[in-house]
PyMOL Python script that loads the backbone (N, CA, C, O; Angstrom):
from pymol import cmd

cmd.read_pdbstr("""\
ATOM      1  N   MET A   1      -7.167  43.501  10.403  1.00  0.00           N
ATOM      2  CA  MET A   1      -7.642  42.079  10.251  1.00  0.00           C
ATOM      3  C   MET A   1      -6.164  41.406  10.746  1.00  0.00           C
ATOM      4  O   MET A   1      -5.068  41.771  10.322  1.00  0.00           O
ATOM      5  N   ASP A   2      -6.355  40.533  11.560  1.00  0.00           N
ATOM      6  CA  ASP A   2      -5.249  39.675  11.888  1.00  0.00           C
ATOM      7  C   ASP A   2      -5.567  38.141  11.342  1.00  0.00           C
ATOM      8  O   ASP A   2      -6.673  37.683  11.057  1.00  0.00           O
ATOM      9  N   GLY A   3      -4.198  37.441  11.276  1.00  0.00           N
ATOM     10  CA  GLY A   3      -4.235  36.073  10.874  1.00  0.00           C
ATOM     11  C   GLY A   3      -5.279  35.067  11.168  1.00  0.00           C
ATOM     12  O   GLY A   3      -5.710  34.305  10.303  1.00  0.00           O
ATOM     13  N   THR A   4      -5.730  35.072  12.546  1.00  0.00           N
ATOM     14  CA  THR A   4      -7.087  34.327  13.128  1.00  0.00           C
ATOM     15  C   THR A   4      -8.277  34.742  12.258  1.00  0.00           C
ATOM     16  O   THR A   4      -9.050  33.971  11.688  1.00  0.00           O
ATOM     17  N   GLN A   5      -8.305  36.162  12.243  1.00  0.00           N
ATOM     18  CA  GLN A   5      -9.680  36.670  11.641  1.00  0.00           C
ATOM     19  C   GLN A   5      -9.650  36.464  10.077  1.00  0.00           C
ATOM     20  O   GLN A   5     -10.692  36.442   9.421  1.00  0.00           O
ATOM     21  N   ALA A   6      -8.418  36.317   9.526  1.00  0.00           N
ATOM     22  CA  ALA A   6      -8.592  36.087   8.127  1.00  0.00           C
ATOM     23  C   ALA A   6      -8.829  34.541   7.831  1.00  0.00           C
ATOM     24  O   ALA A   6      -9.444  34.094   6.863  1.00  0.00           O
ATOM     25  N   THR A   7      -8.218  33.803   8.857  1.00  0.00           N
ATOM     26  CA  THR A   7      -8.593  32.289   8.633  1.00  0.00           C
ATOM     27  C   THR A   7     -10.110  32.159   9.009  1.00  0.00           C
ATOM     28  O   THR A   7     -10.686  31.403   8.227  1.00  0.00           O
ATOM     29  N   GLN A   8     -10.891  32.660   9.947  1.00  0.00           N
ATOM     30  CA  GLN A   8     -12.195  32.593   9.922  1.00  0.00           C
ATOM     31  C   GLN A   8     -13.017  32.878   8.833  1.00  0.00           C
ATOM     32  O   GLN A   8     -13.919  32.167   8.389  1.00  0.00           O
ATOM     33  N   ILE A   9     -12.563  34.202   8.347  1.00  0.00           N
ATOM     34  CA  ILE A   9     -13.154  34.615   7.085  1.00  0.00           C
ATOM     35  C   ILE A   9     -13.233  33.786   6.006  1.00  0.00           C
ATOM     36  O   ILE A   9     -14.234  33.636   5.305  1.00  0.00           O
ATOM     37  N   ARG A  10     -12.146  33.231   5.868  1.00  0.00           N
ATOM     38  CA  ARG A  10     -11.887  32.194   4.678  1.00  0.00           C
ATOM     39  C   ARG A  10     -12.570  30.937   4.806  1.00  0.00           C
ATOM     40  O   ARG A  10     -13.038  30.320   3.849  1.00  0.00           O
ATOM     41  N   SER A  11     -12.622  30.534   6.110  1.00  0.00           N
ATOM     42  CA  SER A  11     -13.696  29.353   6.345  1.00  0.00           C
ATOM     43  C   SER A  11     -15.085  29.359   5.950  1.00  0.00           C
ATOM     44  O   SER A  11     -15.682  28.467   5.346  1.00  0.00           O
ATOM     45  N   LEU A  12     -15.599  30.631   6.422  1.00  0.00           N
ATOM     46  CA  LEU A  12     -16.899  31.011   5.909  1.00  0.00           C
ATOM     47  C   LEU A  12     -17.014  31.304   4.700  1.00  0.00           C
ATOM     48  O   LEU A  12     -18.021  30.867   4.143  1.00  0.00           O
ATOM     49  N   LEU A  13     -16.100  32.083   3.928  1.00  0.00           N
ATOM     50  CA  LEU A  13     -16.288  31.974   2.610  1.00  0.00           C
ATOM     51  C   LEU A  13     -16.308  30.719   1.812  1.00  0.00           C
ATOM     52  O   LEU A  13     -17.055  30.616   0.839  1.00  0.00           O
ATOM     53  N   LEU A  14     -15.469  29.709   2.210  1.00  0.00           N
ATOM     54  CA  LEU A  14     -15.265  28.454   1.601  1.00  0.00           C
ATOM     55  C   LEU A  14     -16.497  27.603   1.964  1.00  0.00           C
ATOM     56  O   LEU A  14     -16.784  26.602   1.307  1.00  0.00           O
ATOM     57  N   GLU A  15     -17.298  28.061   3.134  1.00  0.00           N
ATOM     58  CA  GLU A  15     -18.569  27.234   3.222  1.00  0.00           C
ATOM     59  C   GLU A  15     -19.487  27.847   2.283  1.00  0.00           C
ATOM     60  O   GLU A  15     -20.232  27.123   1.623  1.00  0.00           O
ATOM     61  N   ALA A  16     -19.510  29.065   2.160  1.00  0.00           N
ATOM     62  CA  ALA A  16     -20.389  29.611   1.223  1.00  0.00           C
ATOM     63  C   ALA A  16     -20.461  29.101  -0.020  1.00  0.00           C
ATOM     64  O   ALA A  16     -21.471  28.744  -0.627  1.00  0.00           O
ATOM     65  N   ALA A  17     -19.147  29.084  -0.426  1.00  0.00           N
ATOM     66  CA  ALA A  17     -18.621  28.643  -1.926  1.00  0.00           C
ATOM     67  C   ALA A  17     -19.494  26.927  -2.044  1.00  0.00           C
ATOM     68  O   ALA A  17     -20.171  26.441  -2.950  1.00  0.00           O
ATOM     69  N   ASP A  18     -19.175  26.509  -0.990  1.00  0.00           N
ATOM     70  CA  ASP A  18     -19.788  25.086  -1.032  1.00  0.00           C
ATOM     71  C   ASP A  18     -21.354  25.005  -1.281  1.00  0.00           C
ATOM     72  O   ASP A  18     -21.939  24.155  -1.952  1.00  0.00           O
ATOM     73  N   ALA A  19     -21.899  26.066  -0.600  1.00  0.00           N
ATOM     74  CA  ALA A  19     -23.319  26.203  -0.558  1.00  0.00           C
ATOM     75  C   ALA A  19     -23.977  26.553  -1.964  1.00  0.00           C
ATOM     76  O   ALA A  19     -25.001  26.097  -2.473  1.00  0.00           O
ATOM     77  N   ILE A  20     -23.134  27.440  -2.406  1.00  0.00           N
ATOM     78  CA  ILE A  20     -23.387  27.946  -3.832  1.00  0.00           C
ATOM     79  C   ILE A  20     -23.056  26.640  -5.156  1.00  0.00           C
ATOM     80  O   ILE A  20     -23.526  26.649  -6.294  1.00  0.00           O
ATOM     81  N   ASP A  21     -22.293  25.792  -4.668  1.00  0.00           N
ATOM     82  CA  ASP A  21     -21.932  24.691  -5.362  1.00  0.00           C
ATOM     83  C   ASP A  21     -23.138  23.753  -5.499  1.00  0.00           C
ATOM     84  O   ASP A  21     -23.625  23.345  -6.553  1.00  0.00           O
ATOM     85  N   ARG A  22     -23.528  23.488  -4.260  1.00  0.00           N
ATOM     86  CA  ARG A  22     -24.922  22.748  -4.136  1.00  0.00           C
ATOM     87  C   ARG A  22     -25.934  23.146  -4.698  1.00  0.00           C
ATOM     88  O   ARG A  22     -26.628  22.368  -5.353  1.00  0.00           O
ATOM     89  N   ALA A  23     -26.265  24.571  -4.549  1.00  0.00           N
ATOM     90  CA  ALA A  23     -27.388  25.223  -5.350  1.00  0.00           C
ATOM     91  C   ALA A  23     -27.188  25.265  -6.734  1.00  0.00           C
ATOM     92  O   ALA A  23     -28.178  25.404  -7.452  1.00  0.00           O
ATOM     93  N   ASN A  24     -26.029  25.163  -7.251  1.00  0.00           N
ATOM     94  CA  ASN A  24     -25.939  25.193  -8.633  1.00  0.00           C
ATOM     95  C   ASN A  24     -26.201  23.827  -9.242  1.00  0.00           C
ATOM     96  O   ASN A  24     -26.633  23.675 -10.384  1.00  0.00           O
ATOM     97  N   ALA A  25     -25.905  22.826  -8.386  1.00  0.00           N
ATOM     98  CA  ALA A  25     -26.183  21.374  -8.830  1.00  0.00           C
ATOM     99  C   ALA A  25     -27.694  21.378  -9.021  1.00  0.00           C
ATOM    100  O   ALA A  25     -28.200  20.901 -10.037  1.00  0.00           O
ATOM    101  N   ILE A  26     -28.476  21.967  -7.951  1.00  0.00           N
ATOM    102  CA  ILE A  26     -29.954  21.707  -7.978  1.00  0.00           C
ATOM    103  C   ILE A  26     -30.553  22.589  -9.244  1.00  0.00           C
ATOM    104  O   ILE A  26     -31.405  22.168 -10.026  1.00  0.00           O
ATOM    105  N   VAL A  27     -29.959  23.852  -9.286  1.00  0.00           N
ATOM    106  CA  VAL A  27     -30.369  24.655 -10.424  1.00  0.00           C
ATOM    107  C   VAL A  27     -30.258  23.882 -11.912  1.00  0.00           C
ATOM    108  O   VAL A  27     -31.099  23.936 -12.809  1.00  0.00           O
ATOM    109  N   SER A  28     -29.089  23.207 -11.923  1.00  0.00           N
ATOM    110  CA  SER A  28     -28.778  22.381 -13.147  1.00  0.00           C
ATOM    111  C   SER A  28     -29.697  21.480 -13.480  1.00  0.00           C
ATOM    112  O   SER A  28     -29.624  20.973 -14.599  1.00  0.00           O
ATOM    113  N   THR A  29     -30.695  21.117 -12.619  1.00  0.00           N
ATOM    114  CA  THR A  29     -31.635  19.979 -12.813  1.00  0.00           C
ATOM    115  C   THR A  29     -32.967  20.602 -13.093  1.00  0.00           C
ATOM    116  O   THR A  29     -33.912  19.857 -13.354  1.00  0.00           O
ATOM    117  N   LEU A  30     -33.127  21.887 -13.062  1.00  0.00           N
ATOM    118  CA  LEU A  30     -34.310  22.638 -13.502  1.00  0.00           C
ATOM    119  C   LEU A  30     -34.686  22.965 -14.745  1.00  0.00           C
ATOM    120  O   LEU A  30     -33.817  23.160 -15.595  1.00  0.00           O
ATOM    121  N   ASP A  31     -36.035  23.080 -15.054  1.00  0.00           N
ATOM    122  CA  ASP A  31     -36.342  23.330 -16.460  1.00  0.00           C
ATOM    123  C   ASP A  31     -35.582  24.613 -16.961  1.00  0.00           C
ATOM    124  O   ASP A  31     -35.137  25.408 -16.133  1.00  0.00           O
ATOM    125  N   SER A  32     -35.451  24.793 -18.133  1.00  0.00           N
ATOM    126  CA  SER A  32     -34.588  25.989 -18.764  1.00  0.00           C
ATOM    127  C   SER A  32     -34.906  27.228 -18.332  1.00  0.00           C
ATOM    128  O   SER A  32     -34.010  28.046 -18.126  1.00  0.00           O
ATOM    129  N   GLU A  33     -36.266  27.544 -18.130  1.00  0.00           N
ATOM    130  CA  GLU A  33     -36.641  28.774 -17.813  1.00  0.00           C
ATOM    131  C   GLU A  33     -36.138  29.323 -16.391  1.00  0.00           C
ATOM    132  O   GLU A  33     -35.566  30.386 -16.151  1.00  0.00           O
ATOM    133  N   ASP A  34     -36.530  28.254 -15.486  1.00  0.00           N
ATOM    134  CA  ASP A  34     -36.033  28.356 -14.089  1.00  0.00           C
ATOM    135  C   ASP A  34     -34.592  28.394 -13.899  1.00  0.00           C
ATOM    136  O   ASP A  34     -34.027  29.101 -13.065  1.00  0.00           O
ATOM    137  N   ARG A  35     -33.928  27.463 -14.851  1.00  0.00           N
ATOM    138  CA  ARG A  35     -32.286  27.419 -14.818  1.00  0.00           C
ATOM    139  C   ARG A  35     -31.739  28.820 -15.270  1.00  0.00           C
ATOM    140  O   ARG A  35     -30.765  29.342 -14.728  1.00  0.00           O
ATOM    141  N   ALA A  36     -32.489  29.429 -16.381  1.00  0.00           N
ATOM    142  CA  ALA A  36     -31.924  30.682 -17.019  1.00  0.00           C
ATOM    143  C   ALA A  36     -32.209  31.771 -16.015  1.00  0.00           C
ATOM    144  O   ALA A  36     -31.658  32.859 -16.180  1.00  0.00           O
ATOM    145  N   LEU A  37     -32.966  31.595 -15.053  1.00  0.00           N
ATOM    146  CA  LEU A  37     -33.385  32.748 -14.053  1.00  0.00           C
ATOM    147  C   LEU A  37     -32.270  32.728 -12.937  1.00  0.00           C
ATOM    148  O   LEU A  37     -31.922  33.792 -12.424  1.00  0.00           O
ATOM    149  N   LEU A  38     -31.697  31.506 -12.549  1.00  0.00           N
ATOM    150  CA  LEU A  38     -30.859  31.394 -11.585  1.00  0.00           C
ATOM    151  C   LEU A  38     -29.600  31.127 -11.687  1.00  0.00           C
ATOM    152  O   LEU A  38     -28.884  31.361 -10.714  1.00  0.00           O
ATOM    153  N   ALA A  39     -29.106  30.644 -12.737  1.00  0.00           N
ATOM    154  CA  ALA A  39     -27.764  30.118 -13.064  1.00  0.00           C
ATOM    155  C   ALA A  39     -26.832  31.278 -13.184  1.00  0.00           C
ATOM    156  O   ALA A  39     -25.763  31.241 -12.574  1.00  0.00           O
ATOM    157  N   THR A  40     -27.164  32.347 -13.951  1.00  0.00           N
ATOM    158  CA  THR A  40     -26.132  33.575 -14.156  1.00  0.00           C
ATOM    159  C   THR A  40     -25.849  34.113 -12.767  1.00  0.00           C
ATOM    160  O   THR A  40     -24.687  34.144 -12.363  1.00  0.00           O
ATOM    161  N   PRO A  41     -26.853  34.536 -12.020  1.00  0.00           N
ATOM    162  CA  PRO A  41     -26.546  35.151 -10.744  1.00  0.00           C
ATOM    163  C   PRO A  41     -25.675  34.343  -9.823  1.00  0.00           C
ATOM    164  O   PRO A  41     -24.692  34.852  -9.284  1.00  0.00           O
ATOM    165  N   LEU A  42     -26.039  33.031  -9.626  1.00  0.00           N
ATOM    166  CA  LEU A  42     -25.093  32.297  -9.131  1.00  0.00           C
ATOM    167  C   LEU A  42     -23.659  32.157  -9.521  1.00  0.00           C
ATOM    168  O   LEU A  42     -22.745  32.132  -8.697  1.00  0.00           O
ATOM    169  N   ASP A  43     -23.497  32.067 -10.837  1.00  0.00           N
ATOM    170  CA  ASP A  43     -22.297  32.017 -11.421  1.00  0.00           C
ATOM    171  C   ASP A  43     -21.406  33.421 -10.881  1.00  0.00           C
ATOM    172  O   ASP A  43     -20.256  33.326 -10.453  1.00  0.00           O
ATOM    173  N   GLU A  44     -22.116  34.655 -10.979  1.00  0.00           N
ATOM    174  CA  GLU A  44     -21.604  35.746 -10.656  1.00  0.00           C
ATOM    175  C   GLU A  44     -21.277  35.811  -9.143  1.00  0.00           C
ATOM    176  O   GLU A  44     -20.187  36.291  -8.833  1.00  0.00           O
ATOM    177  N   ILE A  45     -22.097  35.385  -8.190  1.00  0.00           N
ATOM    178  CA  ILE A  45     -21.590  35.238  -6.986  1.00  0.00           C
ATOM    179  C   ILE A  45     -20.425  34.500  -6.678  1.00  0.00           C
ATOM    180  O   ILE A  45     -19.559  34.877  -5.890  1.00  0.00           O
ATOM    181  N   SER A  46     -20.418  33.402  -7.337  1.00  0.00           N
ATOM    182  CA  SER A  46     -19.339  32.327  -7.240  1.00  0.00           C
ATOM    183  C   SER A  46     -18.141  33.032  -7.576  1.00  0.00           C
ATOM    184  O   SER A  46     -17.249  33.184  -6.740  1.00  0.00           O
ATOM    185  N   SER A  47     -18.055  33.492  -8.793  1.00  0.00           N
ATOM    186  CA  SER A  47     -16.841  34.364  -9.262  1.00  0.00           C
ATOM    187  C   SER A  47     -16.249  35.463  -8.416  1.00  0.00           C
ATOM    188  O   SER A  47     -15.053  35.627  -8.173  1.00  0.00           O
ATOM    189  N   ALA A  48     -17.429  36.305  -7.942  1.00  0.00           N
ATOM    190  CA  ALA A  48     -16.871  37.171  -6.936  1.00  0.00           C
ATOM    191  C   ALA A  48     -16.463  36.621  -5.515  1.00  0.00           C
ATOM    192  O   ALA A  48     -15.578  37.212  -4.896  1.00  0.00           O
ATOM    193  N   LEU A  49     -16.911  35.808  -5.120  1.00  0.00           N
ATOM    194  CA  LEU A  49     -16.439  34.801  -3.906  1.00  0.00           C
ATOM    195  C   LEU A  49     -14.937  34.605  -4.148  1.00  0.00           C
ATOM    196  O   LEU A  49     -14.078  35.086  -3.409  1.00  0.00           O
ATOM    197  N   HIS A  50     -14.651  33.770  -5.373  1.00  0.00           N
ATOM    198  CA  HIS A  50     -13.414  33.245  -5.562  1.00  0.00           C
ATOM    199  C   HIS A  50     -12.365  34.282  -5.998  1.00  0.00           C
ATOM    200  O   HIS A  50     -11.260  34.422  -5.473  1.00  0.00           O
ATOM    201  N   PHE A  51     -12.842  34.964  -6.990  1.00  0.00           N
ATOM    202  CA  PHE A  51     -11.807  35.859  -7.719  1.00  0.00           C
ATOM    203  C   PHE A  51     -11.723  37.393  -7.038  1.00  0.00           C
ATOM    204  O   PHE A  51     -10.889  38.199  -7.452  1.00  0.00           O
ATOM    205  N   GLU A  52     -12.535  37.682  -6.099  1.00  0.00           N
ATOM    206  CA  GLU A  52     -12.338  39.097  -5.623  1.00  0.00           C
ATOM    207  C   GLU A  52     -12.331  38.876  -3.993  1.00  0.00           C
ATOM    208  O   GLU A  52     -11.360  39.421  -3.468  1.00  0.00           O
ATOM    209  N   LEU A  53     -13.033  38.329  -3.262  1.00  0.00           N
ATOM    210  CA  LEU A  53     -13.043  38.178  -1.989  1.00  0.00           C
ATOM    211  C   LEU A  53     -11.798  37.301  -1.505  1.00  0.00           C
ATOM    212  O   LEU A  53     -10.816  37.763  -0.925  1.00  0.00           O
ATOM    213  N   LEU A  54     -12.024  35.789  -1.878  1.00  0.00           N
ATOM    214  CA  LEU A  54     -10.748  35.013  -1.357  1.00  0.00           C
ATOM    215  C   LEU A  54      -9.381  35.457  -1.924  1.00  0.00           C
ATOM    216  O   LEU A  54      -8.384  35.191  -1.252  1.00  0.00           O
ATOM    217  N   GLN A  55      -9.237  36.132  -3.143  1.00  0.00           N
ATOM    218  CA  GLN A  55      -8.109  36.470  -3.819  1.00  0.00           C
ATOM    219  C   GLN A  55      -7.577  37.600  -2.923  1.00  0.00           C
ATOM    220  O   GLN A  55      -6.431  37.556  -2.475  1.00  0.00           O
ATOM    221  N   LYS A  56      -8.387  38.571  -2.678  1.00  0.00           N
ATOM    222  CA  LYS A  56      -7.889  39.530  -1.769  1.00  0.00           C
ATOM    223  C   LYS A  56      -7.343  38.824  -0.325  1.00  0.00           C
ATOM    224  O   LYS A  56      -6.263  39.176   0.149  1.00  0.00           O
ATOM    225  N   LEU A  57      -8.013  38.009   0.194  1.00  0.00           N
ATOM    226  CA  LEU A  57      -7.334  37.418   1.418  1.00  0.00           C
ATOM    227  C   LEU A  57      -6.088  36.643   1.092  1.00  0.00           C
ATOM    228  O   LEU A  57      -5.216  36.685   1.960  1.00  0.00           O
ATOM    229  N   TYR A  58      -5.868  36.040   0.161  1.00  0.00           N
ATOM    230  CA  TYR A  58      -4.841  35.300  -0.404  1.00  0.00           C
ATOM    231  C   TYR A  58      -3.644  36.247  -0.592  1.00  0.00           C
ATOM    232  O   TYR A  58      -2.517  35.951  -0.195  1.00  0.00           O
ATOM    233  N   LEU A  59      -3.960  37.471  -1.255  1.00  0.00           N
ATOM    234  CA  LEU A  59      -2.793  38.441  -1.550  1.00  0.00           C
ATOM    235  C   LEU A  59      -2.343  39.118  -0.104  1.00  0.00           C
ATOM    236  O   LEU A  59      -1.216  39.577   0.081  1.00  0.00           O
ATOM    237  N   ARG A  60      -3.342  39.111   0.844  1.00  0.00           N
ATOM    238  CA  ARG A  60      -2.732  39.866   2.084  1.00  0.00           C
ATOM    239  C   ARG A  60      -2.266  38.856   3.030  1.00  0.00           C
ATOM    240  O   ARG A  60      -1.594  39.185   4.007  1.00  0.00           O
ATOM    241  N   TYR A  61      -2.590  37.637   2.791  1.00  0.00           N
ATOM    242  CA  TYR A  61      -2.081  36.451   3.792  1.00  0.00           C
ATOM    243  C   TYR A  61      -1.777  35.277   2.879  1.00  0.00           C
ATOM    244  O   TYR A  61      -2.590  34.406   2.572  1.00  0.00           O
ATOM    245  N   PRO A  62      -0.423  35.359   2.451  1.00  0.00           N
ATOM    246  CA  PRO A  62      -0.148  34.281   1.309  1.00  0.00           C
ATOM    247  C   PRO A  62      -0.166  32.790   1.899  1.00  0.00           C
ATOM    248  O   PRO A  62      -0.499  31.803   1.243  1.00  0.00           O
ATOM    249  N   GLY A  63       0.188  32.779   3.061  1.00  0.00           N
ATOM    250  CA  GLY A  63       0.179  31.377   3.862  1.00  0.00           C
ATOM    251  C   GLY A  63      -1.190  30.832   3.791  1.00  0.00           C
ATOM    252  O   GLY A  63      -1.395  29.619   3.818  1.00  0.00           O
ATOM    253  N   LEU A  64      -2.010  31.597   3.712  1.00  0.00           N
ATOM    254  CA  LEU A  64      -3.697  31.068   3.894  1.00  0.00           C
ATOM    255  C   LEU A  64      -3.697  30.177   2.806  1.00  0.00           C
ATOM    256  O   LEU A  64      -4.019  28.994   2.920  1.00  0.00           O
ATOM    257  N   ALA A  65      -3.302  30.776   1.625  1.00  0.00           N
ATOM    258  CA  ALA A  65      -3.723  29.957   0.499  1.00  0.00           C
ATOM    259  C   ALA A  65      -2.770  28.835   0.098  1.00  0.00           C
ATOM    260  O   ALA A  65      -3.156  27.838  -0.511  1.00  0.00           O
ATOM    261  N   GLU A  66      -1.453  29.052   0.484  1.00  0.00           N
ATOM    262  CA  GLU A  66      -0.462  28.029   0.715  1.00  0.00           C
ATOM    263  C   GLU A  66      -0.925  26.589   1.362  1.00  0.00           C
ATOM    264  O   GLU A  66      -0.968  25.467   0.857  1.00  0.00           O
ATOM    265  N   GLU A  67      -1.275  27.094   2.762  1.00  0.00           N
ATOM    266  CA  GLU A  67      -1.227  25.987   3.747  1.00  0.00           C
ATOM    267  C   GLU A  67      -2.839  25.382   3.746  1.00  0.00           C
ATOM    268  O   GLU A  67      -3.108  24.314   4.296  1.00  0.00           O
ATOM    269  N   GLY A  68      -3.627  26.025   3.213  1.00  0.00           N
ATOM    270  CA  GLY A  68      -5.204  25.503   3.301  1.00  0.00           C
ATOM    271  C   GLY A  68      -5.716  25.670   4.403  1.00  0.00           C
ATOM    272  O   GLY A  68      -5.407  26.642   5.091  1.00  0.00           O
ATOM    273  N   ALA A  69      -6.638  24.726   4.815  1.00  0.00           N
ATOM    274  CA  ALA A  69      -7.337  24.703   5.923  1.00  0.00           C
ATOM    275  C   ALA A  69      -6.718  24.505   7.130  1.00  0.00           C
ATOM    276  O   ALA A  69      -7.352  24.702   8.167  1.00  0.00           O
ATOM    277  N   GLY A  70      -5.436  24.101   7.154  1.00  0.00           N
ATOM    278  CA  GLY A  70      -4.353  23.577   8.317  1.00  0.00           C
ATOM    279  C   GLY A  70      -3.680  24.885   8.692  1.00  0.00           C
ATOM    280  O   GLY A  70      -2.872  24.766   9.613  1.00  0.00           O
ATOM    281  N   TRP A  71      -3.821  26.062   8.211  1.00  0.00           N
ATOM    282  CA  TRP A  71      -2.884  27.356   8.306  1.00  0.00           C
ATOM    283  C   TRP A  71      -3.197  27.673   9.590  1.00  0.00           C
ATOM    284  O   TRP A  71      -4.377  27.713   9.937  1.00  0.00           O
ATOM    285  N   ASP A  72      -2.097  27.959  10.524  1.00  0.00           N
ATOM    286  CA  ASP A  72      -2.234  28.485  11.788  1.00  0.00           C
ATOM    287  C   ASP A  72      -2.568  29.641  12.344  1.00  0.00           C
ATOM    288  O   ASP A  72      -2.737  29.898  13.536  1.00  0.00           O
ATOM    289  N   GLY A  73      -2.687  30.583  11.056  1.00  0.00           N
ATOM    290  CA  GLY A  73      -2.871  32.199  11.281  1.00  0.00           C
ATOM    291  C   GLY A  73      -1.976  33.072  11.412  1.00  0.00           C
ATOM    292  O   GLY A  73      -2.206  34.264  11.614  1.00  0.00           O
ATOM    293  N   THR A  74      -0.520  32.404  11.277  1.00  0.00           N
ATOM    294  CA  THR A  74       0.619  33.415  11.276  1.00  0.00           C
ATOM    295  C   THR A  74       1.042  33.743  10.054  1.00  0.00           C
ATOM    296  O   THR A  74       0.946  32.889   9.172  1.00  0.00           O
ATOM    297  N   MET A  75       1.574  34.990   9.758  1.00  0.00           N
ATOM    298  CA  MET A  75       1.891  35.462   8.567  1.00  0.00           C
ATOM    299  C   MET A  75       3.269  34.658   8.176  1.00  0.00           C
ATOM    300  O   MET A  75       3.988  34.113   9.013  1.00  0.00           O
ATOM    301  N   VAL A  76       3.486  34.676   6.929  1.00  0.00           N
ATOM    302  CA  VAL A  76       4.658  34.235   6.187  1.00  0.00           C
ATOM    303  C   VAL A  76       5.645  35.401   6.073  1.00  0.00           C
ATOM    304  O   VAL A  76       6.714  35.249   5.481  1.00  0.00           O
TER     305      VAL A  76
END
""", "prot")
cmd.dss("prot")
cmd.show_as("cartoon", "prot")
cmd.util.cbc("prot")
cmd.orient("prot")
């Protein structure tokens, strides 16, 4: 994986995180039975995305985390 690919992957993962956040907002308005059915799996997906996938990218490409969306894909 090169820096450009890492940037593309990060962008897609952050889009997924935003979608999960939007889904969580809707889930929070559901009745307790439906909320109980969906809230935990969504939280698990969100945690895996942030604390496993994105963390691995940031460890391999520290500039990606430091520079955010404006990172040009070059290694620090």
